[in-house]
Short mmCIF file of the C-alpha atoms (twelve columns), coordinates in Angstrom:
data_MODEL
# 
_entry.id   MODEL 
# 
loop_
_atom_site.group_PDB 
_atom_site.id 
_atom_site.type_symbol 
_atom_site.label_atom_id 
_atom_site.label_alt_id 
_atom_site.label_comp_id 
_atom_site.label_asym_id 
_atom_site.label_seq_id 
_atom_site.Cartn_x 
_atom_site.Cartn_y 
_atom_site.Cartn_z 
_atom_site.pdbx_PDB_model_num 
ATOM 1   C CA . UNK A 1   -11.306 -19.615 15.872  1 
ATOM 2   C CA . UNK A 2   -8.956  -16.564 15.344  1 
ATOM 3   C CA . UNK A 3   -7.317  -17.849 12.388  1 
ATOM 4   C CA . UNK A 4   -6.163  -15.906 9.367   1 
ATOM 5   C CA . UNK A 5   -6.302  -18.419 6.500   1 
ATOM 6   C CA . UNK A 6   -3.768  -16.044 4.540   1 
ATOM 7   C CA . UNK A 7   -1.187  -16.919 7.304   1 
ATOM 8   C CA . UNK A 8   -1.330  -20.651 7.616   1 
ATOM 9   C CA . UNK A 9   -1.123  -23.585 5.369   1 
ATOM 10  C CA . UNK A 10  -1.189  -22.635 1.700   1 
ATOM 11  C CA . UNK A 11  -2.202  -19.080 2.444   1 
ATOM 12  C CA . UNK A 12  -5.224  -19.430 0.347   1 
ATOM 13  C CA . UNK A 13  -8.580  -18.512 1.832   1 
ATOM 14  C CA . UNK A 14  -10.446 -21.150 -0.019  1 
ATOM 15  C CA . UNK A 15  -12.067 -24.433 1.113   1 
ATOM 16  C CA . UNK A 16  -9.163  -26.835 0.664   1 
ATOM 17  C CA . UNK A 17  -6.711  -24.687 2.925   1 
ATOM 18  C CA . UNK A 18  -9.697  -24.222 5.355   1 
ATOM 19  C CA . UNK A 19  -10.255 -27.984 5.468   1 
ATOM 20  C CA . UNK A 20  -6.450  -28.625 5.944   1 
ATOM 21  C CA . UNK A 21  -6.250  -25.926 8.638   1 
ATOM 22  C CA . UNK A 22  -9.826  -25.779 10.510  1 
ATOM 23  C CA . UNK A 23  -11.398 -28.935 9.325   1 
ATOM 24  C CA . UNK A 24  -14.633 -29.989 7.523   1 
ATOM 25  C CA . UNK A 25  -17.327 -27.956 9.011   1 
ATOM 26  C CA . UNK A 26  -15.717 -24.652 8.446   1 
ATOM 27  C CA . UNK A 27  -14.306 -25.799 4.947   1 
ATOM 28  C CA . UNK A 28  -18.060 -26.674 4.349   1 
ATOM 29  C CA . UNK A 29  -19.076 -23.146 5.420   1 
ATOM 30  C CA . UNK A 30  -16.419 -21.756 3.092   1 
ATOM 31  C CA . UNK A 31  -17.366 -23.733 0.255   1 
ATOM 32  C CA . UNK A 32  -20.975 -22.987 0.688   1 
ATOM 33  C CA . UNK A 33  -20.695 -19.097 0.998   1 
ATOM 34  C CA . UNK A 34  -18.178 -18.910 -2.081  1 
ATOM 35  C CA . UNK A 35  -20.582 -20.944 -4.145  1 
ATOM 36  C CA . UNK A 36  -23.598 -18.906 -3.297  1 
ATOM 37  C CA . UNK A 37  -21.381 -15.726 -4.057  1 
ATOM 38  C CA . UNK A 38  -21.222 -17.104 -7.525  1 
ATOM 39  C CA . UNK A 39  -24.837 -18.304 -7.568  1 
ATOM 40  C CA . UNK A 40  -26.851 -15.583 -6.459  1 
ATOM 41  C CA . UNK A 41  -25.883 -12.817 -8.723  1 
ATOM 42  C CA . UNK A 42  -26.108 -14.874 -11.768 1 
ATOM 43  C CA . UNK A 43  -29.378 -16.345 -10.446 1 
ATOM 44  C CA . UNK A 44  -31.098 -12.837 -10.148 1 
ATOM 45  C CA . UNK A 45  -29.766 -11.904 -13.605 1 
ATOM 46  C CA . UNK A 46  -31.971 -14.468 -15.449 1 
ATOM 47  C CA . UNK A 47  -33.968 -12.147 -17.059 1 
ATOM 48  C CA . UNK A 48  -31.035 -10.547 -18.774 1 
ATOM 49  C CA . UNK A 49  -29.608 -12.010 -22.213 1 
ATOM 50  C CA . UNK A 50  -27.108 -14.828 -21.840 1 
ATOM 51  C CA . UNK A 51  -24.062 -12.407 -22.702 1 
ATOM 52  C CA . UNK A 52  -24.859 -10.307 -19.754 1 
ATOM 53  C CA . UNK A 53  -25.421 -13.201 -17.257 1 
ATOM 54  C CA . UNK A 54  -21.974 -14.476 -18.484 1 
ATOM 55  C CA . UNK A 55  -20.592 -11.127 -17.642 1 
ATOM 56  C CA . UNK A 56  -22.226 -11.397 -14.089 1 
ATOM 57  C CA . UNK A 57  -20.893 -14.889 -13.567 1 
ATOM 58  C CA . UNK A 58  -17.291 -13.872 -14.524 1 
ATOM 59  C CA . UNK A 59  -17.519 -10.544 -12.621 1 
ATOM 60  C CA . UNK A 60  -18.366 -12.325 -9.478  1 
ATOM 61  C CA . UNK A 61  -15.403 -14.745 -10.015 1 
ATOM 62  C CA . UNK A 62  -13.135 -11.904 -10.760 1 
ATOM 63  C CA . UNK A 63  -14.320 -10.164 -7.557  1 
ATOM 64  C CA . UNK A 64  -13.579 -13.300 -5.390  1 
ATOM 65  C CA . UNK A 65  -10.232 -13.928 -6.909  1 
ATOM 66  C CA . UNK A 66  -8.841  -10.352 -6.886  1 
ATOM 67  C CA . UNK A 67  -11.015 -8.959  -3.869  1 
ATOM 68  C CA . UNK A 68  -10.334 -5.294  -3.097  1 
ATOM 69  C CA . UNK A 69  -11.104 -6.200  0.430   1 
ATOM 70  C CA . UNK A 70  -7.983  -8.296  0.480   1 
ATOM 71  C CA . UNK A 71  -5.559  -6.001  -1.535  1 
ATOM 72  C CA . UNK A 72  -6.524  -7.566  -4.637  1 
ATOM 73  C CA . UNK A 73  -5.682  -10.944 -3.495  1 
ATOM 74  C CA . UNK A 74  -8.263  -13.701 -3.021  1 
ATOM 75  C CA . UNK A 75  -9.375  -17.136 -3.658  1 
ATOM 76  C CA . UNK A 76  -8.869  -19.256 -6.526  1 
ATOM 77  C CA . UNK A 77  -12.533 -19.201 -7.670  1 
ATOM 78  C CA . UNK A 78  -13.329 -22.656 -8.048  1 
ATOM 79  C CA . UNK A 79  -16.563 -22.596 -5.635  1 
ATOM 80  C CA . UNK A 80  -17.680 -19.370 -7.111  1 
ATOM 81  C CA . UNK A 81  -17.114 -20.687 -10.720 1 
ATOM 82  C CA . UNK A 82  -19.393 -23.688 -9.582  1 
ATOM 83  C CA . UNK A 83  -21.948 -21.309 -8.155  1 
ATOM 84  C CA . UNK A 84  -22.031 -19.303 -11.128 1 
ATOM 85  C CA . UNK A 85  -22.189 -22.322 -13.759 1 
ATOM 86  C CA . UNK A 86  -25.073 -23.769 -11.707 1 
ATOM 87  C CA . UNK A 87  -26.962 -20.571 -12.124 1 
ATOM 88  C CA . UNK A 88  -26.038 -20.369 -15.821 1 
ATOM 89  C CA . UNK A 89  -27.326 -23.886 -16.519 1 
ATOM 90  C CA . UNK A 90  -28.263 -26.250 -13.416 1 
ATOM 91  C CA . UNK A 91  -27.427 -29.330 -15.891 1 
ATOM 92  C CA . UNK A 92  -23.849 -28.033 -16.810 1 
ATOM 93  C CA . UNK A 93  -23.259 -27.477 -12.838 1 
ATOM 94  C CA . UNK A 94  -23.982 -30.843 -12.026 1 
ATOM 95  C CA . UNK A 95  -21.529 -32.105 -14.988 1 
ATOM 96  C CA . UNK A 96  -18.892 -29.878 -13.563 1 
ATOM 97  C CA . UNK A 97  -19.551 -30.804 -9.829  1 
ATOM 98  C CA . UNK A 98  -19.900 -34.628 -10.245 1 
ATOM 99  C CA . UNK A 99  -16.558 -34.460 -12.321 1 
ATOM 100 C CA . UNK A 100 -14.759 -32.576 -9.428  1 
ATOM 101 C CA . UNK A 101 -16.229 -35.280 -6.780  1 
ATOM 102 C CA . UNK A 102 -15.105 -38.090 -9.178  1 
ATOM 103 C CA . UNK A 103 -11.469 -36.840 -9.740  1 
ATOM 104 C CA . UNK A 104 -10.977 -35.919 -6.010  1 
ATOM 105 C CA . UNK A 105 -12.246 -39.423 -4.921  1 
ATOM 106 C CA . UNK A 106 -9.555  -41.077 -7.187  1 
ATOM 107 C CA . UNK A 107 -6.905  -38.929 -6.459  1 
ATOM 108 C CA . UNK A 108 -7.696  -36.759 -3.241  1 
ATOM 109 C CA . UNK A 109 -5.995  -33.562 -4.823  1 
ATOM 110 C CA . UNK A 110 -8.242  -30.655 -4.608  1 
ATOM 111 C CA . UNK A 111 -6.316  -28.736 -7.187  1 
ATOM 112 C CA . UNK A 112 -6.507  -31.572 -9.762  1 
ATOM 113 C CA . UNK A 113 -10.036 -31.820 -9.388  1 
ATOM 114 C CA . UNK A 114 -10.766 -28.291 -9.842  1 
ATOM 115 C CA . UNK A 115 -8.778  -27.915 -12.852 1 
ATOM 116 C CA . UNK A 116 -10.418 -31.200 -14.320 1 
ATOM 117 C CA . UNK A 117 -14.000 -29.875 -13.415 1 
ATOM 118 C CA . UNK A 118 -13.501 -26.540 -14.923 1 
ATOM 119 C CA . UNK A 119 -11.660 -27.816 -17.985 1 
ATOM 120 C CA . UNK A 120 -15.206 -30.030 -18.463 1 
ATOM 121 C CA . UNK A 121 -17.288 -26.936 -18.298 1 
ATOM 122 C CA . UNK A 122 -16.745 -25.393 -21.843 1 
ATOM 123 C CA . UNK A 123 -17.119 -28.979 -23.088 1 
ATOM 124 C CA . UNK A 124 -20.264 -29.614 -21.321 1 
ATOM 125 C CA . UNK A 125 -21.535 -26.261 -22.561 1 
ATOM 126 C CA . UNK A 126 -21.055 -27.188 -26.146 1 
ATOM 127 C CA . UNK A 127 -23.223 -30.410 -25.604 1 
ATOM 128 C CA . UNK A 128 -25.810 -28.959 -23.310 1 
ATOM 129 C CA . UNK A 129 -26.282 -25.564 -25.336 1 
ATOM 130 C CA . UNK A 130 -26.977 -22.502 -23.580 1 
ATOM 131 C CA . UNK A 131 -24.446 -20.225 -25.072 1 
ATOM 132 C CA . UNK A 132 -22.039 -20.120 -22.118 1 
ATOM 133 C CA . UNK A 133 -19.136 -21.730 -24.000 1 
ATOM 134 C CA . UNK A 134 -16.847 -18.497 -23.869 1 
ATOM 135 C CA . UNK A 135 -17.848 -17.705 -20.345 1 
ATOM 136 C CA . UNK A 136 -16.969 -21.243 -18.953 1 
ATOM 137 C CA . UNK A 137 -13.706 -21.142 -21.269 1 
ATOM 138 C CA . UNK A 138 -12.528 -17.947 -19.668 1 
ATOM 139 C CA . UNK A 139 -13.462 -19.409 -16.185 1 
ATOM 140 C CA . UNK A 140 -11.154 -22.300 -16.803 1 
ATOM 141 C CA . UNK A 141 -8.574  -19.917 -18.044 1 
ATOM 142 C CA . UNK A 142 -8.709  -18.161 -14.510 1 
ATOM 143 C CA . UNK A 143 -8.496  -21.352 -12.938 1 
ATOM 144 C CA . UNK A 144 -5.194  -22.123 -14.753 1 
ATOM 145 C CA . UNK A 145 -4.030  -18.783 -13.824 1 
ATOM 146 C CA . UNK A 146 -4.896  -19.085 -10.296 1 
ATOM 147 C CA . UNK A 147 -3.457  -22.683 -9.939  1 
ATOM 148 C CA . UNK A 148 -0.235  -22.165 -11.727 1 
ATOM 149 C CA . UNK A 149 1.747   -22.973 -8.569  1 
ATOM 150 C CA . UNK A 150 -0.493  -26.046 -7.995  1 
ATOM 151 C CA . UNK A 151 0.333   -27.227 -11.734 1 
ATOM 152 C CA . UNK A 152 3.994   -26.808 -11.240 1 
ATOM 153 C CA . UNK A 153 3.618   -29.102 -8.049  1 
ATOM 154 C CA . UNK A 154 1.466   -31.632 -10.024 1 
ATOM 155 C CA . UNK A 155 4.109   -31.772 -12.741 1 
ATOM 156 C CA . UNK A 156 6.851   -32.524 -10.273 1 
ATOM 157 C CA . UNK A 157 4.749   -34.881 -8.332  1 
ATOM 158 C CA . UNK A 158 4.918   -32.701 -5.108  1 
ATOM 159 C CA . UNK A 159 1.188   -31.739 -5.030  1 
ATOM 160 C CA . UNK A 160 -0.017  -33.495 -1.768  1 
ATOM 161 C CA . UNK A 161 -3.366  -35.159 -1.557  1 
ATOM 162 C CA . UNK A 162 -5.924  -34.264 1.197   1 
ATOM 163 C CA . UNK A 163 -5.136  -36.376 4.213   1 
ATOM 164 C CA . UNK A 164 -8.281  -36.993 6.485   1 
ATOM 165 C CA . UNK A 165 -8.082  -37.089 10.352  1 
ATOM 166 C CA . UNK A 166 -5.696  -39.897 11.756  1 
ATOM 167 C CA . UNK A 167 -3.162  -39.459 8.739   1 
ATOM 168 C CA . UNK A 168 -0.591  -37.137 8.069   1 
ATOM 169 C CA . UNK A 169 -1.589  -33.493 7.105   1 
ATOM 170 C CA . UNK A 170 0.007   -32.316 3.556   1 
ATOM 171 C CA . UNK A 171 -0.133  -28.880 2.014   1 
ATOM 172 C CA . UNK A 172 -1.506  -28.448 -1.603  1 
ATOM 173 C CA . UNK A 173 -1.835  -24.842 -1.976  1 
ATOM 174 C CA . UNK A 174 -5.367  -24.953 -2.823  1 
# 
């Protein structure tokens, strides 16, 4: 394809910019690899205490968000957070992913769906147990930081929904 996602669309390397720029299949691959980047390290750390598993999850997201391979720039960590959350507690992962799907289905704005779903993560952690409240709260905080421009556009009504084939393309910065 020869496209540098950092130079097109929103400039973000995540699935939303990939979808807008390259289409569904490359976006699906981007989401999948980012998800697995968060999932596998946490999954393979299951024998460690909860606090260490939480640290493994946070380290994976931080490495994604501030990649040394991209001059400490990176994605927004949503798919990587989802993967880590699924590995921490699959029930919490289902709640978080389903909340993303519902918000996206209603509004078609990936950043709104991402912020909403990661806001639900600490709440679901409280109800489902597992001891991951602080880790999910930090993941939500990182999401807020990484989405600050999206939040500004959401407040001003300028955040564009995803346009599917046959419709005008927009830009959400996600």
